[in-house]
N, C-alpha and C positions, 0 to 999 in steps of 0.2 A: 785401929785408926779406922774412922769412918770413910766409905768411897766417898769421893767428890763428884756430884752431879752435873755436869755443865749445860748451861742454859743455851738456847738455839742461838742467840748472837756470837757466844763466845766460839760455839762449835763450827760457825760459818767462817768466822775469822781465822780458824786454825786450819780449815780447808783452803781458804783464798792463800794464805801464808804457804800452806803444802803445794798449790799449783805454781805460785811465783818462784819457790826453790827448784820445781821441776822446769820451768821456762828458762830459768836462769842456768841451770844445768845442760842446755842443750847447746850444741855447737852449732851455730848459726852460719859460720862461714864453710865448714864441711857440708852442711845442708843445702846452701845457696850453690855450692860446688856441684854438688851430686844431682840434684833437682833441676838447678838453674841449667847447666850443661844439657841434661836430656830433653828438658823443655824447649831449649833452643834448637837442639837437633831436630827435635819432631816437628817445630815451625818449618824450618829449612827443608826439611824431607816432604812436608806437606806442599809448600810453596813451589818448590823445584818439580815435585813429582805431578803437580797439577799442570804447570807449564808444559812439561813434558808431554802429558797426557794429551792438552789440546794440540801441541805440534802434531805427534804421531797420529792422532785422528783426522786431522787437517790433510796429512800427508796420505793416509790411506783414502779420504774421499778422493784426491787427486788422481792417486792411482787407479781405483775403480771409474773415473771419469774419462780417463785415456784408455782404459780397457774396454770401453762402450757399455758398462752396468747401467742399469737403467737408473735415472736420478733420484726417484723414490726409494728403491731398495738400496742405492749408495747411501743416502742421507740416514735411511734407518740403521744399517751397520756400523757408519761413523757413531751415532749416538748411542749403540750398544757397545761399541768398543771403549768408546770415551767415559761410560758409567763404569764398565768392568775395570778399567785401569785407573779411575779415582778410587773404587773400594780398594783396589790393592794398596794404592798411596795411603789412605786412611789408616788401614790395617798396620802399613809399615811404620805409620807415625805414632800410633798409640804404642805399637812393640817397642820403639825407641824411648819411649816414657817409661814404660815398664809395666804397663796393663797387660796382663794375660789375655791373648786374644782368644784361647780355646773357650774360655767361660763365656767370651762375648759373643763368639759363634753359636753357642747353644742358647745364649738369651734372645739373639737376633733370629735364630729359627723358630723359637716358640713365638715370638712377637710376630714373625713373619706368617706362620699359621694360623694365629687369631686374626690378623688383618686380611688374611686371603679369605677366610670364611666370613669376614664382614663384607667382604669387597668382592665378593663372587662374580658379579655381573661387572664389574670393571675389570676384573681378570679375565671374564670371559671376551669381552671388546678387546683385550690386549692380544689375547691369543688370536682372536678372528683379525684384527690387524696384522699380526706376523703372517698370517695365512694369504692376506690380501698383497702383501708387501712380496713372500717370497713366491707364492704361486703366480701372481699378476695377472687375474682374468681381465683386468682393464690397468691403464695407465693414466698419467695427469694428462689432460686434453682430449681423452677420447669422450665420445658420445655416446652414453650409455643410459639405460633403464635398471635402477638398481632399489631394491625394497619400495618398488612403486613408485618411485619418483625418476623422472627424466630430465637428463641436463649435460654439461660438461663438467668433466672430474677438473676441480682445481686442486685438489692435494689429498693425500692419503695419510692419516696420522695414525698412530698408534692405537687412540682410542676411538676415533671418528674420521669419517670422509665427507668432505664438503665439495658440493656440487654447484655448479652455477645454471638455473634455470634459463630458458630462453627468453622469458621477460625479467631477465636480471636478477631473480632472486638468489640467495644464497642458501642452499639447502644443505645442513649438517645432519648426516644419518650416523649412528652408532653402528661400528663395524660388525658386530653380533648380529644385527638385522640384515645386513648385506648378505653375510656368508649363510643365512640360512633362507634365502629367498632367491627366486630365479633371477640371473643377470643376463642382461641383453646388452651386448657391446656392438654398436653399429659402426665402431671404426678400427674393428679388428681386422677386417678385409680392406683392400684400398678401393673396390668398387662396391657398388650398391643397387641393387634393382627397385625400379619403381613402376607403378601399375596405374593406367589411366582406363577407366571404365565408362562406355559410351552406348547407348541405344540407337538404333536405326530403325527407320519404319519398315512392316512387314513388306511392302511394294517396294522398296529399294534393293538394290542389285548388292548383295553381301561380298562379292568380289571386288567391286568397285570400292565399296566402304573399306575393306581391308587394303586395297591397294593405296588408296588415301592415306590412313593411318600408318602404313609403311614407309610410306614417301615423307610424310613428317618427319618419323623418326631419323631417317637417314639425312634429310635436310637441316636438322637442328645441330650445331654444333658440339653443344655439351653432351649429346648422347653417343656412347661409344659404339664403334662398328663391331667391336666384338667384347662379348657376347653378343650375337646378332639380334635386332628387336624381331619380336614374334607377335602377330595377332591371333587369336583364338576366340572362338565363338563359345561363350559360357551360359548361356541361358536363352529359353525363349518366355518373354516376360508378357503381361497382360495387353500391352501397346506398343512393346518394340523386341526387336532381337539385339541381346546384349553382346558386344565384344569389349575385349580386354586387351591393350596394348602393353607388352611386357618389354621395357628396355632398360638399359644399364647406364648409369653414369659414375663418375668419380664422386668419393665422400662428400670433398668440398664443394661440388656442382650439384649435388643431390636436389636441394631445394628449388634452385632457379631453374635446373633442366625440368622437373616435373611441371614447376608452372608456366614455362614456355610451350611446353607441348601441349598441356591442357587448353591453353588460349588457342594454339594454333589447329586444335583438332576441332574445336567449335567452329572458329572461323572457314576451314578448309571444309568442313562436311557441308555446311550450307553454301560454300561458295560452288560446290560441285553438284547442287541440286539435291543432296541427300537431306532427309527429315531427321530431325532429333526429337521424336515424339514425347510427350508428357502426359500422366494421365489426366482424364477429362470426363467430368461427369454431368450429365444432364438432369437438373431435377425439375420437374412438373409438379406442381401443387394444386390441387382441386379443392375447392369449398364447395360444399352442398349443404342445405336445408335437411330438416328431417324428412321431408317429403320428396327429397331428390331434387329439388328446384335449385339451380346455381345461386349461391347467395348475392353476387355480383347483380344479378337479375332483379333480385327482390330488393336490393339497395336502390338500382336506379329507378324502379317503380316507386319506391317511399318517397323519393326526393323530386316525383315529375310533378310540375304545375298544373293546376286544375286547368289552364287553357290547353293544355297539351292532351288531356283526357277526353275520349269520345263521348259525345253527348248522349244521355240515356233516349232509348227511343220508347215512344207509348205503346202501351200494350196492343194488340189487334183488337179490333172492335168485335164484340160476339152478336 
């Protein structure tokens, strides 16, 4: 008997029929009971676990606030705790479905390595943000100079830090640039020293000038008595003897105190007959002709009228 060769349409019909028989042989009720319950359990675990993670992170934030922890550090720790709890909830939900988490951890580890190499700059900002939040070289509201930018700290985030400049510009700095550059924090201490430089004439009495400057500092209410204001002679200039007044003020009063003292120094020194000299130059310009005669004389002679000229005298008779 010759073998029968099936055509392509006939073979496809047979495969479809076999697939239908396999589908009919599946116990859909048992499948629904098994996977449906697992899926429902995973959804319940995820929803309840997410709600519980939020409540726990919020409670942790309140506990740190009552303990006096810095707001920036408290917010960072709250977000980290919430992220860790959310990962645990997701893994628990996947385990309830029946997905092996061991292989998933291996895949996530490999993917995390690849992403870490691709986003090394961003990870550097994250590491720097953690250092800024944990070490706290400055806090929100401090007046700082960071990465060459001066302003008030608005917020410290994981990737970047936001400053408000004094002209109300918002400056956003990557955290990695802040940690690799010098940081000047003007608000770290409650008091701040300011300097006022002024020059008096060489003929003026230095003791009188020093007494006037100290009296100005003591009369100003925003200037602190401790540490005590000091006046020092710092330079012998070309036209003046330079003095510097060192005084302290609270951080909140620094700008206003310095402005008032500068204004009072100008008024009081002049009021006590002391001079505030400034450099002067006397410039004398001479223009001469080639033969040494002043050009002004030549010009005046050139524009003289004929009537102004002296009459020519006749030569003497021989």
